[in-house]
C-alpha positions as CSV (number, residue, x, y, z in Angstrom):
1,M,-17.1,-17.7,11.8
2,T,-16.7,-16.5,15.6
3,S,-14.2,-18.3,17.7
4,S,-12.9,-15.4,20.2
5,P,-13.9,-11.9,21.1
6,L,-11.4,-10.6,18.5
7,T,-12.3,-13.0,15.8
8,P,-14.3,-11.2,13.0
9,E,-17.7,-12.3,11.8
10,I,-16.9,-13.8,8.1
11,S,-19.4,-14.9,5.6
12,L,-17.9,-16.1,2.4
13,N,-19.8,-15.9,-0.8
14,P,-23.0,-14.1,0.2
15,L,-23.2,-12.9,-3.4
16,P,-23.3,-16.0,-5.4
17,Q,-23.5,-14.0,-8.7
18,S,-20.2,-12.4,-8.3
19,D,-17.0,-14.3,-8.7
20,G,-16.0,-13.7,-5.1
21,S,-17.7,-12.0,-2.3
22,C,-17.6,-11.6,1.5
23,Q,-19.2,-10.0,4.4
24,Y,-17.1,-9.0,7.2
25,T,-18.1,-7.7,10.7
26,C,-15.4,-6.1,12.9
27,P,-15.7,-7.7,16.5
28,T,-15.2,-4.6,18.2
29,S,-16.6,-1.6,16.4
30,R,-19.3,-3.8,14.6
31,T,-18.5,-2.0,11.4
32,T,-19.9,-4.4,8.6
33,I,-18.6,-4.6,5.0
34,L,-19.9,-6.3,1.9
35,T,-17.5,-6.7,-1.0
36,S,-17.8,-8.4,-4.3
37,V,-14.8,-9.0,-6.7
38,N,-15.6,-9.7,-10.5
39,G,-12.8,-10.6,-13.0
40,P,-11.0,-10.9,-15.2
41,L,-13.5,-8.8,-17.4
42,E,-13.6,-6.9,-20.5
43,V,-12.0,-3.5,-20.1
44,R,-12.9,-0.2,-21.7
45,P,-10.4,0.6,-24.2
46,K,-9.4,3.9,-22.7
47,D,-8.5,2.0,-19.5
48,E,-6.7,-1.1,-21.2
49,L,-3.2,-1.6,-20.0
50,P,-0.9,-3.7,-22.5
51,N,0.8,-5.6,-19.7
52,H,-1.3,-5.5,-17.0
53,A,-4.9,-5.8,-15.5
54,T,-6.7,-2.7,-14.7
55,I,-7.8,-2.6,-11.0
56,E,-11.1,-0.6,-10.3
57,V,-12.2,0.0,-6.7
58,V,-15.5,1.3,-6.1
59,V,-16.6,2.2,-2.2
60,K,-20.3,2.7,-1.7
61,P,-21.4,4.7,1.5
62,G,-23.8,3.4,4.0
63,I,-25.8,6.5,4.0
64,G,-26.1,9.0,1.2
65,V,-24.2,9.3,-2.1
66,A,-20.4,8.6,-2.7
67,G,-18.1,11.8,-2.1
68,V,-14.7,12.7,-1.3
69,R,-14.5,10.3,1.6
70,E,-15.2,7.3,-0.5
71,T,-13.1,8.4,-3.2
72,R,-10.2,8.9,-0.7
73,L,-11.0,5.1,0.7
74,S,-11.0,3.8,-2.9
75,S,-7.6,5.4,-3.7
76,I,-6.1,3.8,-0.4
77,I,-7.5,0.4,-1.2
78,H,-6.4,0.5,-4.8
79,S,-2.8,1.6,-4.1
80,T,-2.7,-1.3,-1.3
81,L,-3.9,-4.1,-3.6
82,Q,-1.8,-2.8,-6.5
83,S,1.2,-4.3,-4.7
84,L,-0.7,-7.6,-3.8
85,I,-2.4,-8.6,-7.0
86,L,-0.4,-10.2,-10.0
87,T,-1.8,-7.9,-12.7
88,N,0.6,-9.1,-15.3
89,H,-1.1,-12.5,-15.3
90,H,-4.3,-11.0,-16.8
91,P,-3.1,-8.2,-19.0
92,R,-5.8,-6.1,-21.1
93,T,-8.6,-6.9,-18.6
94,L,-10.4,-5.5,-15.6
95,I,-10.5,-6.6,-12.0
96,Q,-13.5,-4.9,-10.5
97,I,-14.0,-4.7,-6.7
98,V,-17.1,-3.0,-5.2
99,A,-17.3,-2.4,-1.5
100,Q,-20.4,-1.4,0.4
101,I,-20.6,-0.3,3.9
102,V,-23.4,-1.9,5.5
103,Q,-23.3,-0.6,9.0
104,A,-20.7,1.8,11.0
105,E,-20.9,3.7,14.2
106,D,-19.5,6.7,12.3
107,H,-19.9,6.7,8.5
108,T,-17.7,9.6,8.3
109,S,-14.7,8.0,10.1
110,L,-11.8,6.7,7.8
111,P,-10.0,4.8,10.5
112,L,-13.3,3.0,11.6
113,L,-13.8,2.1,8.0
114,L,-10.5,1.4,6.3
115,T,-9.5,-1.8,8.2
116,P,-12.5,-3.8,7.7
117,L,-12.8,-2.7,3.8
118,I,-9.3,-3.9,3.4
119,N,-9.6,-7.3,5.0
120,C,-13.0,-8.0,3.6
121,T,-11.7,-7.0,0.2
122,I,-8.6,-9.4,0.5
123,L,-10.9,-12.4,1.4
124,S,-13.2,-11.7,-1.6
125,L,-10.2,-11.6,-4.0
126,L,-9.1,-14.9,-2.6
127,I,-12.5,-16.5,-3.0
128,A,-12.5,-15.2,-6.6
129,G,-9.2,-16.7,-7.4
130,I,-7.6,-13.5,-8.3
131,P,-3.8,-14.3,-8.4
132,M,-1.7,-12.5,-5.6
133,R,1.8,-12.9,-4.9
134,T,0.9,-12.9,-1.2
135,V,-2.1,-12.0,1.3
136,G,-2.2,-9.2,3.7
137,W,-4.1,-8.2,6.7
138,S,-4.8,-4.8,8.2
139,V,-5.4,-3.6,12.2
140,H,-6.4,-0.4,13.5
141,L,-4.7,0.7,16.5
142,A,-5.7,3.8,18.6
143,V,-3.0,5.4,21.2
144,L,-4.5,6.9,24.3
145,Q,-2.6,8.8,27.1
146,D,-3.8,6.6,29.6
147,G,-6.6,3.7,29.9
148,K,-8.9,5.1,32.6
149,G,-12.6,4.3,31.8
150,V,-11.6,1.7,29.3
151,K,-13.4,-1.4,29.2
152,S,-10.7,-4.2,28.7
153,V,-11.1,-7.2,26.5
154,E,-8.3,-9.8,26.6
155,G,-5.9,-9.0,23.8
156,Q,-7.4,-6.0,22.8
157,T,-5.3,-3.5,24.8
158,F,-1.4,-3.2,25.4
159,G,0.8,-0.5,26.7
160,L,3.4,1.0,24.8
161,G,5.7,1.2,27.9
162,G,5.7,-2.8,28.5
163,S,6.7,-5.7,26.3
164,G,3.9,-5.8,24.2
165,G,2.7,-9.2,22.8
166,G,-0.8,-8.1,22.6
167,D,-1.5,-9.2,26.3
168,E,-3.6,-7.0,28.4
169,M,-1.5,-5.2,31.0
170,E,-1.8,-2.7,34.0
171,T,-0.7,0.7,33.0
172,E,0.5,3.7,34.9
173,E,-1.4,7.0,34.6
174,S,1.5,8.5,32.3
175,E,1.8,5.3,30.1
176,Q,0.2,5.1,26.7
177,L,-2.5,2.5,26.2
178,V,-3.1,1.2,22.8
179,V,-6.6,-0.2,21.9
180,R,-7.3,-2.6,18.9
181,N,-9.7,-2.1,16.4
182,P,-11.6,0.7,18.7
183,G,-15.1,1.8,18.5
184,S,-16.0,5.4,18.1
185,D,-16.3,6.1,22.0
186,I,-12.5,5.0,22.3
187,L,-11.5,6.7,19.0
188,S,-13.0,10.1,20.0
189,R,-10.5,10.1,23.3
190,A,-7.5,8.9,21.2
191,K,-4.4,10.9,21.0
192,S,-3.5,9.2,17.6
193,S,-4.9,6.5,15.3
194,H,-2.9,4.2,13.3
195,T,-4.1,1.7,10.4
196,L,-1.5,-0.8,9.6
197,T,-1.5,-3.5,6.9
198,F,1.2,-6.1,6.5
199,S,1.8,-9.2,4.2
200,K,2.0,-12.5,5.8
201,E,5.7,-12.3,5.4
202,G,6.0,-9.1,7.5
203,E,6.2,-6.6,4.5
204,I,4.4,-3.4,5.4
205,L,1.7,-2.5,2.9
206,L,0.2,0.5,4.3
207,I,0.5,3.0,7.2
208,E,-2.3,5.7,7.6
209,S,-2.0,7.6,10.7
210,L,-3.7,10.6,12.1
211,E,-3.2,13.0,15.3
212,Y,-6.0,14.0,17.2
213,S,-4.1,16.0,20.0
214,Q,-1.9,18.9,20.0
215,G,1.8,17.9,19.0
216,S,4.1,17.7,21.8
217,G,7.1,18.6,19.9
218,G,10.4,16.6,20.1
219,E,11.3,13.7,17.9
220,S,8.1,12.1,16.3
221,A,7.0,9.9,13.6
222,D,5.9,12.3,11.1
223,G,6.3,15.6,12.8
224,Q,2.7,15.4,14.5
225,G,3.7,14.6,18.0
226,W,4.1,11.1,18.7
227,D,7.5,9.5,19.6
228,I,9.3,7.6,17.1
229,S,10.1,4.8,19.7
230,D,6.9,4.5,20.5
231,F,5.7,4.3,16.9
232,V,8.1,1.6,16.4
233,K,6.6,-0.5,19.3
234,L,3.3,0.0,17.9
235,A,4.3,-1.0,14.4
236,E,6.0,-4.3,15.8
237,E,2.8,-5.0,17.6
238,G,0.7,-4.3,14.3
239,K,2.9,-6.8,12.6
240,R,2.6,-9.8,14.9
241,I,-1.4,-9.2,14.9
242,C,-1.5,-9.2,10.9
243,C,1.3,-11.9,10.4
244,E,0.0,-14.3,13.1
245,E,-3.6,-13.8,14.1
246,G,-4.5,-12.2,10.8
247,V,-3.1,-15.1,8.9
248,E,-4.8,-17.6,11.2
249,V,-8.4,-16.0,10.4
250,I,-7.8,-16.2,6.7
251,R,-6.8,-19.7,7.1
252,A,-9.8,-20.6,9.3
253,A,-12.3,-18.9,6.8
254,L,-11.0,-20.7,3.8
255,A,-10.9,-23.8,5.4
256,E,-14.6,-23.7,5.9
257,R,-14.9,-23.8,2.2
258,K,-14.5,-27.2,0.8
259,A,-13.1,-26.2,-2.5
260,F,-10.1,-25.1,-0.6
């Protein structure tokens, strides 16, 4: 499914033997994720919860064997999905989620991997018919001190000093430029990186932020150097992307399936 430069490539049910599966390719970084969901399944007695389903998330690396990085990604995805899935609908069962990193510019970068992993998993859960109280979407935003040398794509960049709205804007040298779903080349120049996940109602589900430059002091979002007012503008644009564009991507993907 491709309709614009910022629409991900989505293939539903590429693994017919699973209850739900999805292959997702980020339109900018070209990170490709393949996820499968199975459940409700019989759960091991030691993992059984009397009033809820057990959620198991396994992230498999594209290169080598799973390590601390994949464990960290699994933990973040698990905590995010825990707030979406209605686990009390299937107590004493297992919902198993397996995510395979198929392709990535940098297999060691959590920011490059996290957003595609979350979005691909949510689509797989919908295909599998796992009950959820709402749906969510994730976006990765990188903040640059200026936009020099950045190849602009319509809707991919915006300045924190402007009105936002996701439109490409002319930025002054001192204005911070935000790049949506950046590749590894842009991320290597970023001042900070923010992965934001919102429900379709605007409820924030996840904030994962990293600082890449020396803290500038003063009032900051988490003591690492970015201004709290800039962070609020960033979060507002992330919310707009997830609640508007993200929901439309989900609707368009599911509309292609006759069962929905």
